[in-house]
Backbone as a printed PyTorch tensor [residue, N CA C, xyz], in Angstrom:
tensor([[[  7.0130,  -9.2450, -38.3770],
         [  5.7590,  -9.8220, -38.8010],
         [  4.6480,  -9.2680, -37.9050]],

        [[  3.6000,  -8.7590, -38.5200],
         [  2.4830,  -8.2180, -37.7560],
         [  1.5660,  -9.3510, -37.3060]],

        [[  0.8200,  -9.0810, -36.2440],
         [ -0.0360, -10.1120, -35.6510],
         [ -1.0090, -10.7020, -36.6670]],

        [[ -1.5310,  -9.8970, -37.5770],
         [ -2.4960, -10.4270, -38.5470],
         [ -1.8400, -11.3700, -39.5600]],

        [[ -0.5100, -11.4100, -39.6150],
         [  0.2180, -12.2900, -40.5170],
         [  0.7360, -13.5470, -39.8220]],

        [[  0.4990, -13.6890, -38.5110],
         [  0.9920, -14.8550, -37.7830],
         [  0.3580, -16.1260, -38.3330]],

        [[  1.1320, -17.1970, -38.4410],
         [  0.5700, -18.4520, -38.9620],
         [ -0.3680, -19.1170, -37.9550]],

        [[ -1.1930, -19.9960, -38.4830],
         [ -2.1280, -20.7630, -37.6690],
         [ -1.4290, -22.0320, -37.1830]],

        [[ -1.6120, -22.3670, -35.9130],
         [ -1.0140, -23.5560, -35.2950],
         [ -2.1220, -24.4550, -34.7670]],

        [[ -1.9550, -25.7590, -34.9540],
         [ -2.8690, -26.7460, -34.3840],
         [ -2.2990, -27.1850, -33.0440]],

        [[ -3.1680, -27.3180, -32.0410],
         [ -2.7360, -27.6050, -30.6750],
         [ -3.2390, -28.9820, -30.2420]],

        [[ -2.3110, -29.7730, -29.6900],
         [ -2.6260, -31.1050, -29.1770],
         [ -2.1880, -31.1610, -27.7150]],

        [[ -3.0730, -31.6490, -26.8430],
         [ -2.8030, -31.7160, -25.4010],
         [ -2.8980, -33.1690, -24.9420]],

        [[ -1.9570, -33.5730, -24.1000],
         [ -2.0480, -34.8720, -23.4230],
         [ -2.5290, -34.6130, -22.0060]],

        [[ -3.6540, -35.2020, -21.6530],
         [ -4.1970, -34.9960, -20.3130],
         [ -3.4980, -35.9050, -19.3100]],

        [[ -3.7010, -35.6230, -18.0340],
         [ -3.0820, -36.4300, -16.9820],
         [ -3.5780, -37.8680, -17.0220]],

        [[ -4.8220, -38.0710, -17.4280],
         [ -5.3880, -39.4170, -17.4660],
         [ -5.1130, -40.1350, -18.7870]],

        [[ -4.6950, -39.4050, -19.8060],
         [ -4.5690, -39.9920, -21.1320],
         [ -3.1770, -40.4790, -21.4680]],

        [[ -3.1270, -41.3130, -22.5030],
         [ -1.8550, -41.8180, -23.0080],
         [ -1.5160, -41.1900, -24.3560]],

        [[ -2.4410, -40.4230, -24.8980],
         [ -2.2240, -39.8440, -26.2210],
         [ -2.5530, -38.3510, -26.2120]],

        [[ -2.0700, -37.6620, -27.2080],
         [ -2.3780, -36.2480, -27.3810],
         [ -3.6570, -36.1300, -28.1950]],

        [[ -4.5140, -35.1910, -27.8450],
         [ -5.7660, -34.9680, -28.5700],
         [ -5.7890, -33.5370, -29.0960]],

        [[ -6.3280, -33.3890, -30.2920],
         [ -6.4450, -32.0600, -30.8830],
         [ -7.4960, -31.2790, -30.1000]],

        [[ -7.1090, -30.1010, -29.6300],
         [ -8.0250, -29.2970, -28.8230],
         [ -8.4120, -27.9880, -29.4940]],

        [[ -7.6840, -27.5900, -30.5220],
         [ -8.0260, -26.3530, -31.1970],
         [ -6.8640, -25.7630, -31.9640]],

        [[ -7.0430, -24.5230, -32.3570],
         [ -6.0480, -23.8130, -33.1640],
         [ -5.8350, -22.4250, -32.5930]],

        [[ -4.6870, -21.8530, -32.9040],
         [ -4.4190, -20.4750, -32.5080],
         [ -3.3720, -19.8770, -33.4310]],

        [[ -3.2750, -18.5700, -33.4360],
         [ -2.2620, -17.8670, -34.2190],
         [ -1.1110, -17.4830, -33.2930]],

        [[  0.1280, -17.6560, -33.7780],
         [  1.3120, -17.2720, -33.0130],
         [  2.4520, -17.0070, -33.9850]],

        [[  3.3980, -16.2140, -33.5350],
         [  4.5280, -15.8340, -34.3850],
         [  5.4940, -17.0000, -34.6180]],

        [[  5.6610, -17.8710, -33.6010],
         [  6.5840, -18.9950, -33.7320],
         [  6.1370, -20.1230, -32.8030]],

        [[  6.8600, -21.2350, -32.8330],
         [  6.4750, -22.4120, -32.0540],
         [  6.4940, -22.1520, -30.5500]],

        [[  7.4830, -21.4350, -30.0810],
         [  7.5690, -21.1480, -28.6380],
         [  6.3600, -20.3440, -28.1720]],

        [[  6.0060, -19.3240, -28.9400],
         [  4.8340, -18.5270, -28.5890],
         [  3.5620, -19.3660, -28.6860]],

        [[  3.4980, -20.2660, -29.6670],
         [  2.3240, -21.1230, -29.8220],
         [  2.1510, -22.0260, -28.6020]],

        [[  3.2560, -22.5780, -28.1020],
         [  3.1820, -23.4360, -26.9090],
         [  2.7400, -22.6350, -25.6920]],

        [[  3.3000, -21.4560, -25.5170],
         [  2.9170, -20.6230, -24.3740],
         [  1.4470, -20.2100, -24.4570]],

        [[  1.0130, -19.8100, -25.6470],
         [ -0.3960, -19.4200, -25.8100],
         [ -1.3190, -20.6200, -25.6240]],

        [[ -0.9070, -21.7750, -26.1220],
         [ -1.7140, -22.9890, -25.9560],
         [ -1.8480, -23.3380, -24.4790]],

        [[ -0.7570, -23.2020, -23.7340],
         [ -0.8110, -23.4540, -22.2880],
         [ -1.8300, -22.5260, -21.6280]],

        [[ -1.7780, -21.2370, -21.9850],
         [ -2.6690, -20.2530, -21.3650],
         [ -4.1250, -20.4460, -21.7760]],

        [[ -4.3490, -20.8440, -23.0200],
         [ -5.7160, -20.9510, -23.5340],
         [ -6.3460, -22.3070, -23.2280]],

        [[ -5.5850, -23.3850, -23.3800],
         [ -6.1710, -24.7250, -23.3320],
         [ -5.8820, -25.5220, -22.0700]],

        [[ -5.0460, -25.0390, -21.1690],
         [ -4.7650, -25.7940, -19.9360],
         [ -4.8990, -24.9070, -18.7060]],

        [[ -5.9480, -24.1410, -18.6320],
         [ -6.1280, -23.2020, -17.5190],
         [ -6.3580, -23.8990, -16.1880]],

        [[ -6.8330, -25.1370, -16.2070],
         [ -7.1260, -25.8430, -14.9610],
         [ -6.0800, -26.9150, -14.6610]],

        [[ -4.8700, -26.7720, -15.2090],
         [ -3.7580, -27.6940, -14.9600],
         [ -4.0770, -29.1230, -15.4010]],

        [[ -4.8960, -29.2850, -16.4570],
         [ -5.2820, -30.6230, -16.8810],
         [ -4.3000, -31.2660, -17.8550]],

        [[ -3.3420, -30.5360, -18.3520],
         [ -2.4160, -31.0970, -19.3350],
         [ -1.0580, -31.4370, -18.7520]],

        [[ -0.3950, -32.4320, -19.3550],
         [  0.9760, -32.7650, -18.9660],
         [  1.9490, -32.5550, -20.1250]],

        [[  1.4160, -32.3910, -21.3350],
         [  2.2660, -32.1960, -22.4990],
         [  1.4800, -31.4660, -23.5900]],

        [[  2.1570, -30.5910, -24.3080],
         [  1.5360, -29.8260, -25.3940],
         [  2.3650, -30.0150, -26.6550]],

        [[  1.6770, -30.3090, -27.7480],
         [  2.2920, -30.3060, -29.0740],
         [  1.6450, -29.2080, -29.8900]],

        [[  2.4300, -28.4860, -30.6630],
         [  1.8880, -27.5280, -31.6320],
         [  2.5010, -27.8360, -32.9980]],

        [[  1.6760, -27.7480, -34.0160],
         [  2.1050, -28.0040, -35.3860],
         [  1.5420, -26.8990, -36.2600]],

        [[  2.4080, -26.2770, -37.0300],
         [  1.9220, -25.2460, -37.9410],
         [  0.9410, -25.8990, -38.9220]],

        [[ -0.2260, -25.3010, -39.0580],
         [ -1.3040, -25.9030, -39.8490],
         [ -0.8860, -26.2660, -41.2610]],

        [[ -0.0110, -25.4780, -41.8500],
         [  0.4010, -25.7630, -43.2280],
         [  1.1900, -27.0670, -43.3320]],

        [[  1.6630, -27.6010, -42.1980],
         [  2.4230, -28.8430, -42.1850],
         [  1.5790, -30.0700, -41.8690]],

        [[  0.2780, -29.8900, -41.7280],
         [ -0.6240, -31.0150, -41.4760],
         [ -1.2040, -31.4500, -42.8160]],

        [[ -1.0540, -32.7260, -43.1240],
         [ -1.5750, -33.2740, -44.3720],
         [ -2.5270, -34.4110, -44.0190]],

        [[ -3.6070, -34.5180, -44.7560],
         [ -4.6270, -35.5210, -44.4260],
         [ -5.1190, -36.2260, -45.6790]],

        [[ -5.6500, -37.4170, -45.4680],
         [ -6.2890, -38.1330, -46.5700],
         [ -7.6590, -37.5070, -46.8180]],

        [[ -8.2060, -37.7770, -47.9780],
         [ -9.5090, -37.2430, -48.3580],
         [-10.6010, -38.1940, -47.8770]],

        [[-11.5210, -37.7370, -47.0160],
         [-12.5910, -38.6150, -46.5230],
         [-13.4550, -39.1870, -47.6410]],

        [[-13.5740, -38.4780, -48.7570],
         [-14.3740, -38.9720, -49.8800],
         [-13.7360, -40.1920, -50.5410]],

        [[-12.4390, -40.3990, -50.3170],
         [-11.7240, -41.5270, -50.9110],
         [-11.4110, -42.6120, -49.8830]],

        [[-12.1090, -42.5950, -48.7510],
         [-11.8150, -43.5250, -47.6580],
         [-11.9500, -44.9830, -48.0790]],

        [[-12.9730, -45.3200, -48.8490],
         [-13.1970, -46.7260, -49.2260],
         [-11.9860, -47.2800, -49.9820]],

        [[-11.5200, -46.5730, -50.9870],
         [-10.3870, -47.0810, -51.7640],
         [ -9.0700, -46.9190, -51.0200]],

        [[ -8.9660, -45.8910, -50.1990],
         [ -7.7180, -45.6430, -49.4760],
         [ -7.4510, -46.7300, -48.4320]],

        [[ -8.5070, -47.1270, -47.7040],
         [ -8.3470, -48.1020, -46.6350],
         [ -8.6200, -49.5360, -47.0890]],

        [[ -9.0240, -49.7300, -48.3200],
         [ -9.3510, -51.0490, -48.8340],
         [ -8.2110, -52.0550, -48.6860]],

        [[ -6.9700, -51.7190, -48.9560],
         [ -5.8970, -52.7130, -48.8420],
         [ -5.7840, -53.3580, -47.4510]],

        [[ -6.2400, -52.6970, -46.4170],
         [ -6.1330, -53.2490, -45.0630],
         [ -7.0670, -54.4340, -44.8560]],

        [[ -8.1340, -54.5290, -45.6410],
         [ -9.1100, -55.6000, -45.4480],
         [ -8.5510, -56.9820, -45.7810]],

        [[ -7.5480, -57.0770, -46.6300],
         [ -7.0240, -58.3910, -46.9950],
         [ -5.8340, -58.8180, -46.1310]],

        [[ -5.5620, -58.0860, -45.0890],
         [ -4.4600, -58.4290, -44.1810],
         [ -5.0560, -58.8210, -42.8260]],

        [[ -5.5480, -60.0490, -42.7670],
         [ -6.2560, -60.4820, -41.5660],
         [ -5.3760, -60.4860, -40.3200]],

        [[ -4.0670, -60.6070, -40.5130],
         [ -3.1820, -60.6230, -39.3540],
         [ -3.1850, -59.2900, -38.6090]],

        [[ -3.7050, -58.2580, -39.2270],
         [ -3.7840, -56.9560, -38.5540],
         [ -4.9560, -56.8580, -37.5890]],

        [[ -5.8580, -57.7920, -37.6850],
         [ -7.0180, -57.7820, -36.7900],
         [ -6.6720, -58.5710, -35.5310]],

        [[ -7.0360, -58.0600, -34.3710],
         [ -6.6210, -58.6920, -33.1080],
         [ -7.3830, -59.9650, -32.7590]],

        [[ -8.1290, -60.5340, -33.6900],
         [ -8.9090, -61.7270, -33.3780],
         [ -8.0410, -62.9680, -33.1810]],

        [[ -6.7860, -62.9190, -33.5950],
         [ -5.9010, -64.0750, -33.4790],
         [ -5.1050, -64.0900, -32.1690]],

        [[ -5.2570, -63.0590, -31.3780],
         [ -4.4240, -62.9260, -30.1880],
         [ -5.2830, -62.8670, -28.9310]],

        [[ -4.7810, -63.4840, -27.8890],
         [ -5.4360, -63.3670, -26.5920],
         [ -4.5900, -62.4220, -25.7450]],

        [[ -5.2400, -61.4430, -25.1710],
         [ -4.5550, -60.4660, -24.3540],
         [ -4.5340, -60.9600, -22.9030]],

        [[ -3.3610, -61.0720, -22.3040],
         [ -3.2890, -61.5110, -20.9080],
         [ -4.0410, -60.5470, -19.9830]],

        [[ -4.6370, -61.0470, -18.9180],
         [ -5.4290, -60.1970, -18.0250],
         [ -4.6020, -59.0920, -17.3550]],

        [[ -3.2890, -59.3090, -17.1830],
         [ -2.4700, -58.2870, -16.5200],
         [ -2.1520, -57.1010, -17.4220]],

        [[ -2.4840, -57.2050, -18.6970],
         [ -2.2590, -56.0820, -19.6370],
         [ -3.3590, -55.0630, -19.4600]],

        [[ -2.9810, -53.8670, -19.1470],
         [ -3.9390, -52.7590, -19.0000],
         [ -3.8070, -51.8400, -20.2050]],

        [[ -4.6680, -50.8990, -20.3450],
         [ -4.5990, -49.8510, -21.3760],
         [ -4.5230, -50.3830, -22.7930]],

        [[ -5.2950, -51.3790, -23.1190],
         [ -5.3450, -51.8890, -24.4950],
         [ -6.6480, -51.4900, -25.1310]]])
């Protein structure tokens, strides 16, 4: 496979201070191993990451923002999903 045919990969980095991975960009690579190595070199030059995820772009599926109202509407009638019924103890951090 020639370099111009390499698939596009989405890169997610977990920072030392964070609890979640954040999308930081995209890159082309021949396979997942190369994508991780390239992501390390491109997106963590200052040793700020503790974990890297790469996902081939063709495997990312998303909802349509134009349909957000109808897509998320069912959540409005499930009041138990809203945290207003719960008290969080003071010793709980990172909420």
